[in-house]
N, C-alpha and C positions, 0 to 999 in steps of 0.2 A: 504494500500500500504506500502511495507516495505521501510525503510529509510536507505540509505547508506550514511555514513559520508566519502565522498571522499574529496580529496584536493581541487578539483574544486568547490564542493558544499560549503565547508568551506570558500573558497576565495570569492565566490559570496555573501554568507551571511555576511561575514566581510565587503565587499565593501558596501552593502546596509546599514548595521548597522552603518558604519562610515559616511554615507550621509543620515541620517534619514529624513531630511526635503525636499529632492528632489526626483523626479521620473526620471527613466531612461528607455530608450528603450533597447531591447536586444543588438542592435548594439553599443549603448553607453557603455554598460557593457563590451562587448567584447573588445572594444577599450581601456577601462580603466584598465583592469586586465591583467597584463603580463602573457602570456602563456594560456590565455583563449581559449578554443576550441569552435568554433561556434556551432557545433551540440550539444555539452554538455550544453552550456548556454541555447540554445533553448529547450532542453529536461528538464533541471532542473528548469527553471523559473516557468513553470506551476505547477510543483510538489511543489515548495516552496509556491506558491499561495494556493494550495490545503491544505498544512500543516499549513497555517496561518501565515507564516513568511513574505510574501509579499502581497500587494494589487495591483490588476490590475486596471489601470485608463485609460480612453480614453482621448487622448490629440490631439493637432494639429499635432503631429508627429506619429499618430497611437496609438498603445497601449504602455503605459509606466508602470513601476512598481515601487512601493515605499515600503520601509521597514514598517512592521506592528508590533507595539509593543502592544500586547493585554493588558499589565498592564497599559499602558498609554492612550489607546484610546477607552475604552468601552462606555463612557458616554458623549461624546462631538462630535461636528461637526468639519469639516475642511474647510479651504478655500485653493484652489489649483490654482496656476498660470497656465493659459491656454497656456502660451508661454514657460516658462522654467520648469514647473512642481514643483516648490518649494511649500511646503505645510505649512500652518499655523494652529496650533491647537487652536480652539476657546475654551474659558473656559466654564465650565459646565453651569453656570448661563446664559451666552449669548446663548448657544445652546438651553437651555430650553425655553428661551424667544422667540428666532427665531422659534422654533418648534411650540410654542403656537400661534404665529402670523400667521404662515402658515396654521396651522390646522383651526383656526377661519376663515381665508379667503377662504380656499378651501375645508375643510372637511377632508383633507388627514391627517392621522397620520404620523408624520415625524420620521424616524429612526435617532437615535442620531449619527449614523456613517455616516451621509450624508456628501458628499463633494460638496461644492459650488465653482463653477468656477469663476475666476476673473483674474485680471492682477496685479502682485506684484509691489511694488513701484520701484524696480530696472528696471523692463521691461517697466514700464510706463515712466521712465525717459529717456529711449533710444530714 
């Protein structure tokens, strides 16, 4: 698929890049970017997922999207808040240990890109 570097595409990527630890619904993206056009945001987000810039996550708000940094995320797991979408990167050693525990208990080989759902400290304090 060809890639167009439009102003809206650049704005969406810049928005996600500046909020790397949080996931957003398309509606939240539209509300957060001045001049964002709804149809363009809905068209570009799946394209950015396909290109590897964003990751699609299932949340209590439907599907939400988070910035994906391939240089930072290849060999570890993540913990994602089921309420606000904030994401915490687990270090590689913890990811390997968790993967081994799960594999021993279930026989499943765990992908290091696994996202574990939880509730972040800020949401638990509410």
